[in-house]
C-alpha positions as CSV (number, residue, x, y, z in Angstrom):
1,X,-6.3,-29.0,4.5
2,X,-6.6,-25.4,1.8
3,X,-2.8,-25.9,-0.3
4,X,-1.3,-21.5,0.0
5,X,1.5,-20.3,-2.3
6,X,3.3,-17.2,-0.9
7,X,3.7,-15.3,-3.4
8,X,7.0,-13.0,-2.8
9,X,7.5,-9.9,-5.0
10,X,11.3,-9.1,-4.3
11,X,14.2,-5.2,-5.4
12,X,16.5,-5.5,-3.9
13,X,15.0,-6.8,-0.1
14,X,18.5,-7.1,0.6
15,X,17.3,-5.5,4.7
16,X,14.1,-6.9,5.2
17,X,14.2,-10.5,3.2
18,X,15.5,-13.4,6.1
19,X,12.5,-12.1,8.1
20,X,9.6,-12.1,5.5
21,X,10.6,-15.3,4.8
22,X,10.7,-17.2,8.9
23,X,7.1,-15.0,9.0
24,X,5.6,-16.8,5.8
25,X,7.9,-20.2,6.9
26,X,6.4,-20.5,10.7
27,X,2.4,-20.0,10.0
28,X,0.3,-22.1,11.8
29,X,-1.8,-23.5,8.2
30,X,1.6,-24.1,6.5
31,X,1.9,-23.0,3.1
32,X,2.6,-25.4,0.4
33,X,4.9,-23.5,-1.3
34,X,7.2,-20.1,-0.8
35,X,7.7,-18.1,-4.2
36,X,10.3,-15.3,-4.2
37,X,10.3,-14.0,-7.6
38,X,13.6,-11.8,-7.4
39,X,12.8,-8.7,-9.2
40,X,16.5,-8.6,-11.1
41,X,17.7,-7.0,-7.3
42,X,21.6,-5.9,-7.1
43,X,22.0,-6.8,-4.0
44,X,22.2,-10.0,-1.6
45,X,18.5,-10.6,-2.0
46,X,19.3,-13.8,-5.0
47,X,21.6,-15.5,-2.4
48,X,19.7,-14.6,0.5
49,X,15.9,-17.1,-0.6
50,X,18.2,-19.5,-1.1
51,X,19.1,-19.0,2.4
52,X,15.6,-21.1,2.5
53,X,13.3,-23.6,1.1
54,X,11.6,-21.7,-0.8
55,X,11.6,-21.4,-4.9
56,X,13.5,-18.5,-6.0
57,X,12.3,-17.0,-10.0
58,X,14.7,-14.5,-11.1
59,X,13.4,-12.3,-13.0
60,X,15.8,-10.9,-16.4
61,X,15.4,-7.6,-16.3
62,X,13.6,-5.6,-13.5
63,X,9.9,-5.2,-14.1
64,X,8.0,-4.0,-11.7
65,X,6.3,-5.6,-8.5
66,X,2.7,-6.5,-11.0
67,X,5.1,-8.1,-13.0
68,X,7.4,-10.1,-10.0
69,X,3.5,-11.4,-8.5
70,X,2.6,-12.6,-12.0
71,X,5.7,-14.5,-12.9
72,X,5.3,-15.3,-8.9
73,X,0.7,-16.8,-9.7
74,X,2.2,-18.5,-12.9
75,X,5.0,-20.6,-11.5
76,X,2.4,-21.6,-8.2
77,X,0.3,-24.5,-7.4
78,X,-1.5,-23.5,-4.0
79,X,-5.4,-23.1,-4.3
80,X,-5.1,-20.1,-2.4
81,X,-2.9,-17.3,-4.0
82,X,-1.0,-15.2,-0.5
83,X,0.7,-12.2,-1.9
84,X,3.7,-11.4,0.7
85,X,5.5,-8.0,-0.4
86,X,9.4,-8.9,1.0
87,X,9.2,-6.1,3.2
88,X,6.4,-7.6,5.6
89,X,6.8,-9.4,8.4
90,X,3.5,-11.5,9.1
91,X,1.6,-12.6,12.0
92,X,2.0,-16.7,13.1
93,X,-1.7,-17.6,11.5
94,X,-2.3,-14.8,9.3
95,X,-2.2,-17.3,7.0
96,X,-4.2,-19.6,8.6
97,X,-7.0,-16.8,9.0
98,X,-7.2,-16.2,5.7
99,X,-8.0,-19.3,4.4
100,X,-10.7,-19.4,7.0
101,X,-12.7,-16.2,6.0
102,X,-12.2,-17.0,2.5
103,X,-14.0,-21.0,3.4
104,X,-16.6,-19.1,5.2
105,X,-18.4,-16.3,2.5
106,X,-17.5,-18.0,-1.0
107,X,-18.2,-14.3,-3.3
108,X,-15.7,-13.6,-1.0
109,X,-12.5,-12.2,-4.2
110,X,-9.6,-11.0,-1.3
111,X,-9.2,-10.9,1.3
112,X,-6.1,-8.8,3.5
113,X,-4.7,-7.0,6.4
114,X,-3.8,-4.6,8.6
115,X,-0.2,-3.2,9.4
116,X,1.2,-3.4,13.1
117,X,1.3,-0.9,15.1
118,X,4.8,-1.9,15.0
119,X,7.1,-1.7,12.3
120,X,9.5,-5.1,11.2
121,X,12.5,-2.8,11.7
122,X,12.4,0.3,14.3
123,X,14.3,2.8,13.0
124,X,12.7,6.2,14.4
125,X,10.8,9.0,14.4
126,X,9.9,8.7,10.6
127,X,9.0,5.3,10.0
128,X,7.1,5.7,13.2
129,X,4.6,7.7,11.8
130,X,4.6,6.6,8.9
131,X,3.9,3.1,10.5
132,X,0.9,4.5,12.8
133,X,-0.6,6.2,10.2
134,X,-0.7,2.8,7.9
135,X,-2.2,0.5,10.7
136,X,-5.0,3.6,12.0
137,X,-5.9,4.0,8.2
138,X,-6.8,0.6,8.2
139,X,-8.0,-1.0,11.2
140,X,-10.5,2.2,10.6
141,X,-11.5,0.9,7.3
142,X,-12.1,-2.8,8.4
143,X,-15.0,-5.1,7.0
144,X,-16.5,-5.2,3.8
145,X,-14.4,-2.0,1.6
146,X,-13.6,-1.4,-2.5
147,X,-10.0,-1.1,-2.4
148,X,-7.1,-4.3,-1.5
149,X,-4.0,-3.4,-1.2
150,X,-2.2,-6.9,-2.2
151,X,1.3,-6.3,0.6
152,X,-0.5,-9.1,2.7
153,X,-3.7,-10.2,0.8
154,X,-5.0,-13.8,-0.4
155,X,-6.8,-14.3,-3.0
156,X,-8.2,-18.2,-4.7
157,X,-6.6,-19.2,-7.8
158,X,-9.7,-19.5,-9.3
159,X,-10.8,-15.8,-8.9
160,X,-7.3,-15.0,-10.0
161,X,-7.5,-16.5,-13.1
162,X,-10.8,-15.2,-13.9
163,X,-10.8,-11.4,-12.8
164,X,-6.7,-12.0,-15.1
165,X,-2.7,-11.1,-14.2
166,X,-1.7,-7.4,-12.7
167,X,-1.3,-4.7,-15.1
168,X,2.5,-5.6,-15.6
169,X,2.5,-1.8,-17.3
170,X,1.9,-0.6,-13.3
171,X,4.6,0.3,-11.0
172,X,1.8,1.5,-8.4
173,X,-1.3,1.8,-8.3
174,X,-1.6,-1.4,-9.9
175,X,-4.1,-2.1,-6.2
176,X,-6.5,-0.1,-7.6
177,X,-6.9,-0.7,-10.7
178,X,-6.5,-4.3,-9.3
179,X,-9.6,-3.9,-6.9
180,X,-11.6,-2.5,-10.2
181,X,-11.5,-5.2,-11.8
182,X,-12.1,-7.8,-9.3
183,X,-14.8,-6.0,-7.4
184,X,-17.0,-6.3,-11.0
185,X,-17.9,-10.2,-9.8
186,X,-15.9,-10.5,-6.5
187,X,-16.3,-8.7,-3.2
188,X,-13.7,-7.5,-1.2
189,X,-12.4,-8.0,3.2
190,X,-10.0,-6.1,5.4
191,X,-9.3,-7.6,8.4
192,X,-7.5,-7.1,10.9
193,X,-6.8,-11.3,11.8
194,X,-5.0,-10.8,8.9
195,X,-2.2,-8.7,10.4
196,X,1.9,-8.6,9.6
197,X,4.5,-5.8,11.0
198,X,5.5,-3.4,7.4
199,X,8.8,-1.2,6.9
200,X,8.3,1.4,5.8
201,X,10.3,4.4,4.5
202,X,12.5,5.6,7.6
203,X,13.6,8.7,6.6
204,X,12.5,12.0,5.4
205,X,13.3,11.9,2.0
206,X,12.3,8.9,0.9
207,X,9.4,9.1,2.1
208,X,8.0,12.5,0.9
209,X,9.6,10.5,-2.8
210,X,7.4,7.9,-2.5
211,X,4.6,9.4,-1.6
212,X,5.0,12.4,-4.7
213,X,5.5,9.0,-6.9
214,X,2.6,7.0,-6.0
215,X,0.2,10.6,-6.2
216,X,0.9,11.0,-9.1
217,X,-1.4,8.3,-11.4
218,X,-3.9,9.2,-8.4
219,X,-6.3,10.8,-11.2
220,X,-6.5,7.0,-12.5
221,X,-6.8,5.9,-8.6
222,X,-9.9,8.0,-7.8
223,X,-12.5,6.6,-9.3
224,X,-12.3,2.9,-7.0
225,X,-10.7,4.8,-4.3
226,X,-13.9,7.8,-4.2
227,X,-16.4,3.9,-3.8
228,X,-18.7,4.4,-0.6
229,X,-16.3,2.3,1.6
230,X,-12.9,2.7,-0.1
231,X,-9.8,2.7,1.6
232,X,-9.1,6.2,2.8
233,X,-5.4,6.7,4.2
234,X,-5.6,10.4,3.7
235,X,-8.7,12.5,5.0
236,X,-10.1,15.1,1.7
237,X,-10.6,17.2,4.2
238,X,-6.9,17.2,4.8
239,X,-5.7,17.3,1.9
240,X,-8.1,20.2,0.9
241,X,-7.0,21.4,3.9
242,X,-3.6,21.6,3.2
243,X,-4.0,22.8,-0.5
244,X,-5.6,26.2,1.1
245,X,-2.7,26.4,3.4
246,X,0.2,25.8,0.2
247,X,-1.8,28.7,-1.5
248,X,-1.5,31.1,0.2
249,X,1.9,31.2,0.7
250,X,2.5,33.0,-2.5
251,X,0.4,35.4,-1.4
252,X,2.3,36.0,2.1
253,X,5.2,36.9,0.5
254,X,3.5,40.1,-1.3
255,X,1.3,40.9,1.4
256,X,2.6,39.0,4.7
257,X,-1.3,39.6,6.6
258,X,-1.2,36.6,4.6
259,X,0.1,34.8,6.9
260,X,-2.8,34.1,8.9
261,X,-4.4,32.6,6.2
262,X,-1.8,30.3,6.0
263,X,-1.8,29.0,10.0
264,X,-5.8,29.1,9.6
265,X,-4.9,26.4,6.9
266,X,-2.8,24.9,9.2
267,X,-4.8,25.1,12.4
268,X,-8.2,23.6,9.9
269,X,-5.3,20.4,8.5
270,X,-4.1,19.9,12.1
271,X,-8.6,19.4,12.7
272,X,-9.4,17.6,9.7
273,X,-8.7,13.7,10.8
274,X,-9.6,14.5,14.5
275,X,-9.6,10.0,14.8
276,X,-6.0,10.2,13.8
277,X,-4.3,12.5,16.4
278,X,-6.1,11.1,19.3
279,X,-4.6,8.4,18.0
280,X,-1.4,9.2,17.7
281,X,-1.4,11.2,20.9
282,X,-2.7,8.1,22.9
283,X,0.2,5.6,20.9
284,X,2.9,8.0,21.7
285,X,2.1,11.3,24.0
286,X,1.5,15.4,23.8
287,X,5.2,15.4,21.7
288,X,5.3,14.1,19.5
289,X,2.3,15.4,18.2
290,X,4.1,18.9,16.5
291,X,6.1,16.3,14.9
292,X,3.1,14.8,13.3
293,X,1.7,17.3,11.9
294,X,4.5,18.4,10.4
295,X,5.3,15.0,8.9
296,X,2.1,14.7,8.1
297,X,1.6,18.0,6.1
298,X,5.1,17.5,4.6
299,X,4.0,14.3,3.0
300,X,0.6,16.0,2.3
301,X,2.8,18.5,-0.4
302,X,4.5,15.6,-1.6
303,X,1.6,14.0,-2.9
304,X,-0.9,16.9,-4.1
305,X,2.4,17.8,-6.0
306,X,2.4,14.3,-6.9
307,X,-0.9,14.5,-8.0
308,X,-0.2,17.1,-10.0
309,X,2.2,16.0,-12.4
310,X,1.0,12.8,-12.8
311,X,-2.5,14.7,-13.9
312,X,-0.5,16.9,-15.9
313,X,1.6,13.6,-17.2
314,X,-1.7,12.2,-18.1
315,X,-3.2,14.9,-20.0
316,X,0.0,14.8,-22.6
317,X,1.0,11.2,-22.4
318,X,-1.5,9.2,-24.1
319,X,1.8,6.0,-22.9
320,X,1.1,7.5,-19.3
321,X,-0.9,5.2,-16.5
322,X,-2.6,1.7,-16.6
323,X,-2.6,-0.3,-19.9
324,X,-6.8,0.0,-19.9
325,X,-7.5,3.7,-18.9
326,X,-10.8,4.5,-17.0
327,X,-12.7,6.6,-20.2
328,X,-13.3,9.6,-18.1
329,X,-9.3,10.0,-18.8
330,X,-9.6,8.5,-21.9
331,X,-12.4,11.1,-22.9
332,X,-10.3,13.7,-22.3
């Protein structure tokens, strides 16, 4: 039987870690070890992990998810590394499915999974919106892809050693940076056979703050996300429609008829991803649609704001971004 090491980076994960560990230890393909890397948590994360039959590593200070994954991988012994975020609860057969898919395709460097439609812990409409949004995006992207997401992802140890560790400098966009290196010699597969329930932001402001923070690294992620077959969480048409709508607001303050342009932009935004809109309608009914469109627009607003700030930071601060910055950024 293939030996699998499950590596769980955790920082202040007391809310979800029990569910995560219980799911990891209940796999039909039992892992040879479960390693929790406590990234200098200030809550009960380490004590919770210590109550389960797993190895607990303690980072001396908070270094971020990339460094935590690297530490767990370095301490592991399995033939396959299964990276699992502490806010994900695996389906019982997730590890077995990942091992089977890797064995069936020797050229596969990584296989990762789809978040379920139901959140790990249901905390209300904000979380339902984000959970359904990501479930739809991941489901639509299933198959060979250019983008890996390491929240629930498996890869052979040999491939990890060949590609090298995660960029410890990155706390966001580490997936895209690693995907670029991985694609040099290996394929990536996104499969609904590997699944788990994810705990998302459950309040609006934390959701928008997360979108803003992640979007600052879009300048570095763009090369990967623009590849054919790359994971598309937000459609380009929707991003452009949101940008147009926001751009009309200053004009509307000076010339009220410009509000019609904003309304047209908002209508274009609502129609930009019709498949997602239909999916939300099927899952939650017509009463949820206005809420979905409103929150989705605010999320795009945070994304655009973060991207603009990140572009400026990358232009004027050479220390911002990945260790190996893309040529398109270095040469500007």
